[in-house]
Each structure stands twice: as C-alpha cells, then as structure tokens.
N, C-alpha and C positions, 0 to 999 in steps of 0.2 A: 174177714175182709182184708185185714192187714197181716203181713207176714211178720214173724219174729225177727229181731234185729241182733246181729252179732255185736259183741263188744269189740272195742278197738284192740284187735290181736291178730296180726298177720299170720298166715300159715307158715310154719317153720320150714317147710320143704321148698320154699321159694327164695332163691338167693337175693333177689331184689328186695323182697320183704324183710329179710334179715338185715340188709343194709339200712333199710328204713328204721328198724328197731334200734340199730346202733346210733343213727343220727338222732332219733328222738330221745334215746337214753342219754346221750351226751348233752342235748339241749336241756333235759330235765336237771342234770347235775349243775349246769350253769345257772339254773334258776333256783337253786337251793336256798338263796337268801329269802325267797318268798315265804318259807315256812318257819321263819324266825318267830319267837314268841312276841306277843303284843307288847309294845313299849308302854311304859307307865304314864307318859305324858298324854295329854288329850289327843284324840284321833283327829286327823285333818280331813274329816269327811266334808267340811264346809270351807276348806281353805281354797281360795280362788287360784292359788299358784299351781294346784294340781288339776289338770284338765279332765282327768278321768273321773273326777268327783261329780260331774254334772248329771243332773237328773234327766232321765229319758222316759218317754211314754210309749214309743213304738213297740217295745218288746212285749208289753202286757196290756196296753191301753189304759194303764194306771200308772201314775208317776212313781218312779223307783230310783233309788240312789245306787252308787257303785257297789256297795256290799249287799244290797237287797235285790239286785236283778239277777235272776237265775238263768240268763242266756248270755251268750257272747255278743258284744255290741261295740260300735264305734260312734263317737259323736264329734263332728266338726263344728266348732263354736263360731259365733260371730267374731270373736277375738282372733281366732286362727284365720278366718276368711280375710280379715283386714291385715293381719301380720304378714301372711304369705302371698297375698295378691294373686291367687290362683287364676289362671287364664280362663278356665271354663268350669262348669259344675262337675263334670266327670273327673277332671284333673285335680279337684279338691280332695279326691279319695286316693290319689297316688301316695303310696307309702303307708296307708292305713293297714293295720293288722287284719289278715284274712281277706283282704280286698286287693285285686289286681286290675289295672285299667289298660285295656287294649284300644288302639287307635287304628281303624282301617284307613282313615284319612284325617287331615288336619282339622276338619270340621266335625269330627265324630268323637267317640269316647264311650266304650262299653265296659262297665264294671263287671268283673268276675267276683263272685262271692262263693268261696269254698269250691272253686273249680267250675261253677256254672255261670252262665251269662245269658243275655238276650231274654227271651220270654220265659226262662226258668228262674228269673228273679223278678220280684214285683217292685215297680217304681211307683211312688206316691208323692203327692204334693198336698199339704195341709189336710190330710185325712182322706184324700180323693185318689182313686186309682188313675195312674197315667197309662198303664198297660191297656191296650185295646185288642180287638180280635185279629189285627194284622201284624202284631209284633212278631218278629222273626225268631226262629231258632238260630242260635249263634249270635255273634256280635251285631249290634245295631247302633244307630247314632242318636236315638231319641232323647237320651238323658241330656244331650247337649242343647236341646231346645228349651232348657230352663236357665233363665238369666242369673248368673252368679251374683250380680249386683243387687238383686232383689231378695237374696237369701239371708235369713237370720241364722239358720243352722241346718245340719244334715245329720240324720241318724241312720245307722246301718245295723240291722239285727241279723245275725248269722245263724243259719240252721233251723229257723222256725219262722212262722208267719202265716201259714195257711189257715189256722184256726182264727187268728187275730184279724186277717184281712182277705182271705179267700184264695182263689186259684192263682197259680204262677209262682208262689213264694216257696219254691223248692230249695234254692240256695239260701234265700233270705229275703228281707225287705229293705229297700233303700227309700227313705222318706225325707223330703226336703220341707222345711218350714219357712215360709216367706215372712218378710218383715211385718210386724204388727204395730200400728199406731197406738199410742197410749192416751188414756183420759188424763186430765189434769184439773186441779182446783181453779186455776186461772186460765182465761182464754189466751192462746198464744199461737202465733204463726212462726214457722221455721222453714229454713231451706238448707239443703246440703248439696255440694258439688263434688263430684269425684272425677279424677283423671288418671290415666296411666299411659306411659309410652315405653316401648321396648325397642332396643337397638336392632339394626338391620331390617327395619320396617316389619318386624314380626307382629307388632300389635300397637294400635292406637285406640284407646277406649275413653269414653266420657259419659257421665251420667249427671242428671240434675233431678233433685227431689224437692217437693213442696209438701209441707205438712201443716195441719191445724188441729188444735186440741182444746177442749174444755171439759166440763163435768159430764156432758151428755153426748158430745160428738168427738170422734177422733178420725182424722183423715190423712192419707198419704198417697201421693201420686209421683211417679217417676218415669223418666225417659232415658234410654240407654242407646248410644250409637257406637259401633265398633267396626274397625277395619283390621283384617289380618292379612299380612303379606305372604308371599311364597316363603315356605319355611326352610331356613338354612340348617343343614345337618351338622354333625360334628366333623372332626378332622377327616378330610378325604371325601366327604359326601358332597359338599357344595349345596347350592340352592336347589330345593326340590320343587320343580315347577311342572304343572300347575297345582298349587295347594292353597292359595289364599282365597279369601271370600269376605263378604260384608254381612253385618248383622245389625238389626234394629229391634228394639222392644219397648213396650210401655206397660205400666201397671197402675191400677187404681184400687185403693182399699178404703172403705168407709165403715166405721163402727158406730152404732147408735146404742146408747144405754136407754132402753125403753122404760126400765124401772130399776130398782136396786138389785133385782135378781135375774134380769133378762137383758141379753146383749144380742143385737142383730149385726152381722157382718156381711157386707156386699163387696165383691171383688171381681175385677176383670183384669186379665193379663193377656198379652199377645206378643209373640216373637216371630220375626221373619228373617230368614237367612237367604242370601242371594248368591248364585254362581258358586256353589260349593263343589269343588272337583273331587272325583275319586282318583287320586294320584296313581294308585297301583294299576288301574285299568289302562291309563295312558302309557305307563312305563312298561307294563308286562303283557298286555293283552291287545296291542295293536289298535287301540282306540284313538281316533283323532281328538275326541273329547267325550267325557262322561261326567255329567254334573247333576246336582240337585238344584233346581231353580224354578220356583222358590220352594223352600221348606218352611211351613207355617204351623205354629201351635197356638190355639186360642183356648182360654179357660175362663168361664164365668161361674160364680157360685154365690148362693145365699146360705149363711150359716146362722142358726138360731140356737143360742145357749141359754138354758134356764136352770136355776137351782131352786129347790123347794124344801119344805120342812118335812116332807113325807119320806121316810127311810127308803121305801122301794123305788122312789122317783127322786133320789137325791140330786142328780144332775141329768139333764136331758139335752142332747145335741142332735139337731136336725140339719141336714145339708142337702140342698138341691143344686145340681151342677149341670152345665153343658160344656162340652169340649168339641173342638174340631182340629183334626190333624190333616194337613194337606201336604202332599209330597208330589212334586213334579220332577220327573227324570228325563233328561235329554241326552242322547248319545248317538255317536256315529263312528263307524270303523274307518280306518285309513283306506282311501281308494274305493269306498263303497258308493253305490249309486243312490242309496236311500239313507235318510236319517230318521230317527224315531223319537217320539215324545209320548211319555206315559204320565198319567195323572191319577192319583188316588186321593179321595177325600173321605175321611171317616168321621161321622158325627156321632157323639156319645151323649146320652142322657144318664144322669146318675141321681139316685135318691137313697139317702142313708139315714138311719135313726139309731142312736146309741143311748142307752139308759144306764146310769151308774146307780147301783143300789147298795144300801147298808143293811145287810141281813142280820148282823149282830156286831158286838164290839170288836170281834176278831175276824169277821167274815164280810167281804164286800164282793161285788160282782159288776161286770159290764155285759150287757145283753143288747142285741140289736138285730135289725133287718136291713139288707142292702139290695138294691136293684140297679143294674146298669144295662143299657141297650145301645148297641152299635148298629149303624147303617153304613154300608160301604158303597161308594161310587167309584168305579175304576174304568178308565178308558185308555186307549192306545192308538196312535196315529203313525202310519208310515208315510213319509213325505219324499217324493221323488225329486232329486236335486235338479235334474235337467228341465223338468216341466212344472214343478211345483204342485203336481197332483197329490191329493191327500187320500189315503186309503185307511178307513177305520178298521181296526182290528180288536180282538178280544183283549181286555186289559190284563194286568198282572193277576188281578183277583176277579172273580165273577161279579159283574155289576149288580147292584141292589141286594147283595147278600146281607144278612142280618144276624145278630146274636143277642139273645136275652140271657142275663146272668143274675139269678136270684139266690140269696143265701140268708140264713138265719143262724145266729151264734149266741153262745153264752160262755163267758170267761169268769172264773172264780178265783179270789185271792184270799187266802186263809193264813193268819198269823197265830202260831201256837208257841208262845214263849220264844225259844231260840229257833224254832222251825218256821219255815214259810212255804206254803204250798200254792202252786199255780196249776190250774186244771181247766180245760175247756173243750167244747165241741162246736163244730160248724157243719151244717148241711148246705151243700152247694148244688144247684140245679141249673143246667144250661138248656137253651133251645137255639140251635144253630140251623139256619135255613139258607141253602144255596140253590139258586136257579141258574144253572150254567148250560145255556143252549147255544152259545156262540159257536160259529163254525170252526171246529177243531176236532181232530181225531181223538183228542184227550178230554173232550167235554164230559161233564158229570151228569148232565140232565138236572132233575130236581132232587135235592138231597136234604133231608131233615134229620138232625142228630140231636139227641137229648141225653147227654151224659150227666151223671150225678155222682156225688161222693159225700161220705161222712168222714171228716177228719178230726183228729183229737191231739191234745198235747197234755203233758203232765211233767211237773218239775218239783223237786224237793230241795230246799236250801236250808243249810244249818249254819247258824252264826256261832263259830267257835268261841269268839271273844268280841270285844268292841272293835277289834282291828282285823279279824279274819272271818271268812266264810267259805264254805264249800257247797257245791250243788251238783245235782244230777238231773238231766232232763231227757225226755223222749218226745219227739214231735213227728207227726205224719204230715206229708205234703202232697200236693195234688196240682196237676195242670191239665185242664181240659183241652182237647184238640181244638184249634181255632181255624179261622178262615184261611190264614196263611198256610197252615198245615195241610188243609184239605183242598184248597182251591187255586194254589199258585200255578201259573202257567207262564213261563218265560225265563229270561236270563237273570240269574241271581248269582252274584260273585263270579266264580269261575265255572259254573255249571248251568245247565238248562233243566228247570224243574217242571214236572207235570203233575196234575191233580191226583189226589189220593182219596180213597173212600174206605169207610169202615175202621177208622183209627179209634183206638181206645185212649183213655186218660193216662198220662204219666203219673207215677207215684214215687214218693221218697219217704224214707224212714230214718230219722236222724237221732242218734244217741250221743249224748255229750256229758262229760264230767269236767268240772272246773273248780278252780281255787282262786280266791282274791285276798289281797292283803292291803291295808291302808294304815300307815303309821305316820309318825312325825316327819320322818325323812324318806322312807321308802313307800312306794305304792306299786302294785303290780297285779297281773292276772295270768293264769295259765289254763288252757283248755285243750282237751283231747276229744276228738269227735270221730264218729263213724257214720257215714251216710250211705244207705243202700238205695239204689235206683232201679225201678222196674218198669217195664213197658215203655221204655224211652222211645220217643218218636225220632227216628234218624233218617237221613237221606241215604238211599241205596241206589247204586248205579244199575241202570237197565242195560243188560248185556247187549252189545252190538248196535245200540241206537245212538245217533248223534243228530243235533240240529244246529246248523250254522257252524259246524266244527267243534261244538261243545258236546260233551257226553251228557246223556239224559239221566236224570235222577228222579226218584219217586220216594215219598216218605212212607215208612212202615214202623209199626211197633216191634222193633227187631233187636232190642238191646236190653240187657241187664248189666248193671255196673255197680261199682262202689267208689267212694272217695273217703280216704282216711287221712287224718292229719293232726297237726299240733299248731297252736297259736299262742304266742306269749308277748306280754307287754310289761315294761318295767320303767319306773320313774324314780329319780333320786334328787332330792333337794339338799344342797350343801352351801355353806358360806352365805346363807340368807338370799343371795342374789342369783345363784346359779341353779339351773334345773337341767339335769341330764335325763334323756329318755331314749328308749330303744324298743323295737318290736321285731318279731320274726315270725314267718308263717311257712309251713310246709304242707303240701297236699299231695297225696299219692292216689291217682285215679286209675282204675283198671276196668276195661270192658270185658266182663267175664263171658259174654256171649261169643265174642270173637277171639278171646285170649290175646288181647292186645291192649296197649294203654288207652285210657279214655281220651277223647279228643280235646285239644286245646287246654289241658290242665296247666296252670301257671307253674313256673319253676319256684324253687326256694327263693324267698324275697323278704325284704324288710327295710327298716329305716332306723337311723341313729341321729340324734340331734343334741346340741348343747346350746342353752339359751342363757344370756346374762342380762339382767335388768338393773339399771342404775339411774334413778331419778326419772327424767323425761326420756331417757334413751333405752333402747333394747337392741341386742345383737344376737344373732343365731348362726350356727354353722350346722349344716345338715348333710347327711349321706343317705341317699336312697339307692338300693342295689337289688339286683336279681342274678341268680346263678344261671348257667346255661341250661337249656332244656333240649335234651336229645331223646327223651322218651316220647316217641311219636306214634300216633295211630296212622293207618294207611290214609285216612282222610286228611291228616296233617301233611303228610308227604305230598299228596296230590294238590294241596292248597298252595298256590303260587306265592302266597305271603309267608309261607314257612319253608316248604321244601324238605328234601331228604336230609339236609345238613342240620336242620333244627335252628335254634336261636342261640347266639353266643351270650355269655354272661356280661354284665356291665355294672358300673356304679357311677353315681353322679355326686359331685361336690357342689353344694349351693351355699352362698353366704347372704345373710340378710342384715339390714340395719333399719331402725325405726326411731321416730321422734314423735312424741305425743303431748299435745296441749289440749285444753278443754275444747277449743274450736278448730284446731288444726292437727291433722295427722299426716305424717310423711313416711313413706316406706321406700326402701331401695334394695336392690339385690343384684348379685352376680351369680347367674345361673349356669350350671354345667361349667364350672370354673376351669376344669381340665380339658374342655372341648372334646369330651368323649363321644365317639361315634357309636350310637346304640339304637336298638329297636326293641320295644317291648314285645314279648312273645305273641305271635299271631297278628301283629300289626301290619298295615300295608304301607307305612311310611316311617322313616327314621325320626327319632326325637330331635329336639332343637339343639343346635350347637351352643357354644359359649355366647351369652347375651347378658345385657345389663338392662334393668328396668327401674323406673321411678314412678311411684304412685302417690297420690295425695287425696285427702278428704277435708273439705272445709265446711264447717257448720256456721250458718248465719242466723 
C-alpha cells in the first residue's frame, strides 16, 4: 500500500540540490557542539531554566521527556505565553523551529509545519479534533478562533501524527491545552484579572477569571474582550486599513472528583469575532468590502478519566464533544449592483475512547476508538442594492452534506535498556455524502464516497548516555478528501472554484533522523527529514473558463512532491542568570509532477534570543528572521499575495521586560524596534511596525 521512502539525499545532478547540501553541511558544522561528550555533573533534565525539558504527550499519547521523545516537537509553555504576551494563538508559534506562520489578514494566522498548512496539518484542543470537513487546502484562519488567554500550553509534533490522531496530520499535529483548575485540600475562591494595551491602537485586551477549588470540586470560568485596530506597518507602509476587528470569548470548566480514581471534566467555550476584514481583497481585488461577520467557534465536552488496578485497563479516558463552527462572509465589489452574504454552519459530534495498558514491565500501549460526524449547512444570498431584492443561491458548500469519520488505533511503547521503540497502526474509514442538486452547471448530484486507509509509524531511539540520544522514525500520513475538496463552488481567494468528483486520499511518508543533547550548560537538538507526498489534491486551472473575471479552478489528485529539510535548536545557560537560545529551519520542497517548486514553502527562518533573570525582574532581546523566498511555483506567481518577485527577507528586533510577584505580573515590550517593513511569505498583509505594549496579570 505504501511506497518506499528515500533517505534525505538530494540528486547530485541538480544544482539547487547541491546548494542545499552545502547549506545543510555548513549548518551541521555549526552544530558540532551538540555531539560533545556528556558532562560529569547531573543532567538538567528537570531544570526549569531549560524550556526544552518539558514533558509532552501529543507525540506518542504517552508522557515523554526531551531525551525520550523520538519525534521532533515544540512546546510553548504557560511561562512563555505570559512572558511574550502573544497577540493570538497562531502568533505564539512565530519563531518556533520547523513552524512558519502566514497571515492572510490581521484576523488570521495559518501555521506551516514542514512546508504544509491548512487541512494538511491537524489542529486539536484538549485531545479533540478542531479540523472538520470544510477545512481548506492552503492557509486558513481557524487557529485564530482559539483564545490565547485560555491556554496553558501548545504542543507541535512535526512529521507524524496520523497514527496517533487520524486524518490530516501530514505535516504534523498542533494541539492546544486549555487551563485546568486544580483540586485543593482547603476550599478556596480566587480571581485573576488580565490586561494588555499596545500603542497605535493595535490592541486592547482584557480578561477576568473566577475560580473555586476544594477536594472534590475545581472550577474556572473566564471572559475575554479584545479590540484590534487597523494595523500600522513598518517604515513606509503606514496604516493598513481595513484590518481591525473585535473579539469576545468565554470559557467554563468544572472538574469533579467522583472518587479517588475517577475525574469528570465538563467544559464549554465560545469565541466570536466581528467585522474581520480581508485586507488584501480590498487593496488588490477591487472589493468595496470583504469581511467575516461573525466568525464563531463553540466547543462543549465531557471527559471521564479513570484509573484501575487492572494492567490492561490501567487508565481509561472517554470524551464526548459537540462543536459548531459558523462563518458568515459578506462582500461587494466596487461599483457593483449586488452584494453577497454567505453562511456556513458546521456541527460536529465527537466520541473518543482511549485505554492505557501495561502489558509488561517494559511494554505499555494506548489503544482506542474515535468517531466524528459533521453536518454542513451552507447558504448564499445575492442582494440587489437598488431594490433590496434577495435571491437565494447555492452556498459555497452543498447544503446538508455530511461526513462520518471512524477510526481504531493501537500505539505501543517498549523500553529495552538503552533502546526505546514506538510503533503503531490506525485504520481510518470515512463516509462522505453530498447531495448537490442546486441550480448550477457544476452541480454534482448525489455523491457518496467511502475512503479508507491503514497508516503506521515506527521509531527507534537509542540513549547514548544520560545526556545524549539519537533516533530514527518513519511515519505514514493520510488526508481523506473532504467536503471542501469535492463540493466547493464560488470565489475562494483569487480564484473561482468548482466541484470535483472521484478524488483519492492524499498520502505522506516521512523519514526522520535526529540527535538530542542535554547537559549542565548546553541543550540542543538536530533533525533531518525527508517527506514524500503522493496523490496531492491541488487546484488546476480549467483552460478558457472564467466567472466574474476570475479564472476557474477544479481540484485533482495531480501532484507528487517531496519536502526535505533540517531543523536545529540550541540553548546555553551561562553566568547562572543568562540563557541564550537559537533555532533555525530550512525546507526544500519540489513538485516532481510539474518539475517546479512546491507551493508556499517557507524560506529559511529562525529565532535567536538572550534572556536575563535577576530576582523579580527578567529581560529578553529577541531576533526573529526569514530569508527571501524566490523559489516559486506558478501558483505562487499567480497568487496576488506573492507575485513573480516573491517575498523579501526580513528580521525583527524585539525587546521584553518583566516583573513578577506572587500576585502581580507585569510585562512590557518594544516590538519591531527597528520599524522593519516586512511580510511573512504568502501573507496578504504586512507585519506590525514599531510598537510598545504593556500587559499585566493580578491574582486576587
């Protein structure tokens, strides 16, 4: 079923590949300190000053430390979220190794993981899939519907995830964990107030939280209100209007200790964004306005966690969830006689069961069953300005389309002295039903598709010493065609899309080798990867056809590609109070079917920072950078957000200061201190110019 995978070794007869070899070779030499012998002093695997030490669960569904995890990952901790005062959840990933964040608009943010984005990465929250059957190929804005003020941490696992979590995890998995109220021996009420203001009216945010805890009950509720003004760019750009919008959200979480071994969690969260403009459409495509109003995400879930004395049922986690994603789009061209309003509502039911088993002293496993069901409601209205007459039209998606997503999996974790083995299988079955009989020459009729796949992963980690480990892994990935792939009819970005039929699943085959080191002073990682992509679903222009002045595109399984690259991270602690850290990522993507670069591959990018802690104070200086990207596919050149010239390189200089008491935390920063005018590759709006922020947190 699966093809063999090449090792990371470009063909020597390609000059650009030879250039990449030189770059990677030079980077490897710079990272030579990683292979120093282990230091004699105790390893800092639990030293809180090293952020990379943190335990993650997303990679294997089983807790693992820095030296024990056989996949590349990032973790954004609650400490980092507080220190850096990220504007949004996607922007919290800016500068993370192997991740690149694109912004079509000020209200968006689409993470790229190893060159892939949109529905080719899986987004999750508290173990629940956020991806649904209308998530688009290419950049989308949905990760920005998660409130950064309600987050405890973010985990990104790169190059694996389909076995662990199912369809869509081709580039990787991005999982957010919301704040968890804690039980306490004594009854206690608490309250926390947050605030943040950014110069030039860029942002005003506020949040209030209320909590209660005792031995049996833990509760937390929060409300966030935010206003974002039109975004001023760097030198020479000025204010980019329209780009500002408003946002409100609230969240409730109640935990009940039913007995000493059973905990029930009940959660509800809702976020609403209003008047979110698509800046590039107004500036580049002759729109009078084009907005999301409103954009709403709702999630409710019940989670039951139980531990037992039975080895095969050591821990049981059951989750029942309901979600609703509502997106209303309103737009009108300059001088047009009509305006349009589109509305999509996707209701999702989720049921998951995960069982942790202890099979022997050295062998544990996670096994489970998952089921998700989507129902799509999609409408569109054409409104005549002169008379107010309303004409109902076929929505962006076929109304009443549905998707059933069933899977069963088993992941195994084996420790053999210095060796650690991770291996697993998942069987995934879909039932996609589309009834598309709306009046259109592109209507599909009734379509039922039942794609299925068996995916696998295997990794082997060897602990060289108490301070060093190496690993090799192979993961297969899978993305079933969804309702967006098969049923889209209408204007999307700079093209007019029409429905497709007979699409096959996309597949990925990722091979990776890595090295990790953790000593008293140094800590770092190095990974080389090769990802083969087959049967990619891509937009193909229909020759000679246009609708409303836009070229017509249809999706086809028309592409085979690869992405090869290197990712490195390094930290150094010196003089007790200083921590220096740096990371760099390079990905080379090629569409072998068309003999051109893979679309939207990010340029070489990275981050370097120096942090100083002294008592109650902390200070940081940070440089986030990206090289120019001139390796463009024809689709990039046709994209008005990129164009034939590509994207220029840039670097940002940010300064931070903080003050921390038990009940008071104050953070301030000077962002883009040099007022650099820049745009992240593929974005539809420039980044923020020089600005100052101040944020606080008060615990009562």
